[in-house]
C-alpha positions in Angstrom: 22.2 8.1 -17.7 23.3 5.9 -20.6 23.9 3.0 -18.2 20.3 3.3 -16.8 18.8 3.4 -20.2 20.8 0.3 -21.2 19.0 -1.7 -18.6 15.9 -1.6 -20.9 17.6 -1.6 -24.3 15.3 -2.0 -27.2 12.2 -0.5 -25.5 10.4 2.5 -26.8 10.7 5.6 -24.7 7.2 5.3 -23.0 7.7 1.6 -22.1 11.3 2.3 -20.9 10.2 5.2 -18.6 7.3 3.2 -17.3 9.4 0.1 -16.5 12.3 2.0 -15.1 10.3 4.1 -12.7 8.1 1.2 -11.6 11.1 -1.0 -11.0 13.0 1.7 -9.1 10.1 2.9 -7.1 8.1 -0.3 -6.5 9.1 -3.6 -8.0 12.7 -3.9 -6.7 12.0 -2.4 -3.2 8.9 -4.7 -3.0 11.2 -7.7 -3.8 13.5 -6.7 -1.0 10.7 -6.2 1.5 9.1 -9.5 0.6 12.4 -11.3 1.0 13.0 -9.7 4.4 9.4 -10.6 5.5 9.9 -14.2 4.4 12.6 -14.6 7.0 10.1 -14.1 9.8 8.9 -17.2 11.6 5.4 -18.5 11.0 4.8 -16.2 8.0 4.1 -17.3 4.4 4.9 -14.6 2.0 3.7 -14.8 -1.6 4.9 -12.5 -4.4 2.6 -11.5 -7.3 3.8 -9.3 -10.1 1.4 -8.1 -12.7 2.6 -7.4 -16.3 -0.9 -7.9 -17.7 -1.9 -4.9 -19.8 -5.5 -3.8 -19.7 -7.3 -3.2 -22.9 -6.2 0.5 -22.6 -2.8 -0.7 -23.7 -0.6 1.2 -21.3 2.6 -0.4 -20.4 1.7 -0.2 -16.7 -1.5 0.9 -14.9 -1.0 1.3 -11.2 -3.8 -0.1 -9.1 -5.2 -2.0 -12.1 -5.4 -5.1 -9.8 -7.5 -3.1 -7.3 -9.8 -1.8 -10.0 -10.2 -5.4 -11.2 -10.9 -6.7 -7.7 -13.3 -4.0 -6.6 -15.0 -3.1 -9.8 -14.5 -0.9 -12.9 -15.5 2.7 -12.8 -17.6 3.1 -16.0 -16.1 6.6 -16.4 -12.6 5.1 -16.5 -13.2 2.7 -19.4 -15.4 -0.1 -20.5 -13.8 -3.5 -19.9 -13.2 -5.7 -22.9 -12.9 -9.5 -23.1 -9.3 -9.3 -22.1 -10.1 -7.4 -19.0 -13.0 -9.6 -18.0 -10.8 -12.7 -18.4 -8.1 -11.2 -16.2 -10.8 -10.1 -13.6 -12.2 -13.6 -13.3 -8.7 -15.2 -13.0 -7.5 -12.6 -10.5 -10.7 -12.9 -8.3 -10.5 -16.7 -8.3 -6.8 -16.4 -7.2 -7.7 -14.1 -4.3 -10.6 -16.4 -3.2 -8.3 -19.4 -3.3 -5.7 -17.7 -1.2 -8.4 -16.5 1.3 -10.1 -19.9 1.5 -7.4 -22.5 1.1 -4.2 -20.6 2.0 -2.5 -22.4 -0.8 -2.4 -22.8 -4.6 -2.6 -25.9 -6.8 -0.6 -24.4 -9.8 2.9 -24.6 -8.2 2.9 -21.2 -6.7 4.7 -21.4 -3.4 6.2 -19.0 -0.9 8.7 -16.3 -1.8 11.6 -16.1 -2.4 11.4 -19.6 -3.9 8.6 -18.9 -6.2 6.9 -15.8 -7.7 3.7 -15.5 -9.7 3.5 -13.3 -12.7 0.2 -12.3 -14.3 0.7 -11.6 -17.9 -1.0 -11.3 -21.3 -1.3 -14.9 -22.2 -4.0 -17.6 -22.5 -3.1 -18.9 -19.0 -2.6 -15.5 -17.5 -0.6 -16.8 -14.6 3.0 -18.0 -14.8 5.0 -19.4 -11.8 8.7 -18.9 -11.9 11.7 -19.2 -9.5 13.2 -15.8 -10.1 12.1 -12.6 -8.4 10.0 -10.2 -10.5 12.3 -8.1 -12.8 15.3 -9.8 -11.0 17.9 -9.0 -13.7 16.8 -5.4 -14.1 16.7 -4.9 -10.3 20.3 -6.2 -10.0 21.4 -3.8 -12.7 19.6 -0.9 -11.1 21.0 -1.8 -7.7 24.5 -1.6 -9.1 23.7 1.9 -10.4 22.4 2.8 -6.9 18.9 3.5 -8.2 16.8 1.2 -6.0 17.0 3.5 -3.0 14.1 5.6 -4.4 11.3 3.3 -3.3 7.9 4.7 -2.4 7.8 6.1 1.1 4.3 5.8 2.6 3.8 7.8 5.7 
């Protein structure tokens, strides 16, 4: 247990739990699946990782991207400026992918490039590492990546 907790040293318990469970169950297995899919002929695989926090302030909100894309439920929360900025940026990215099948900001196919949506003025950040790559490697050494979501 101590080794697993050390992967996220310096994090408060809520953030640690959120990151560890998301990485074990979703982020790391998604990296593996995206990499395997990228080996297929005639397929362009893009990897998007969202670290952007909504105005609710939770470390991770599953399906936040879907809520942003398809509309906020007024019972859930009232979007603030931060949420609206993210919504516009995210919808424009989806439109660009659907219409042009490419991006002008340096985002390219996985595993060479990944896009991270974060809390910053630009929101998007293109990098050459996989999302949570260092953490995923440590979790894999601890044999904790085998617990990915199983959709049936």
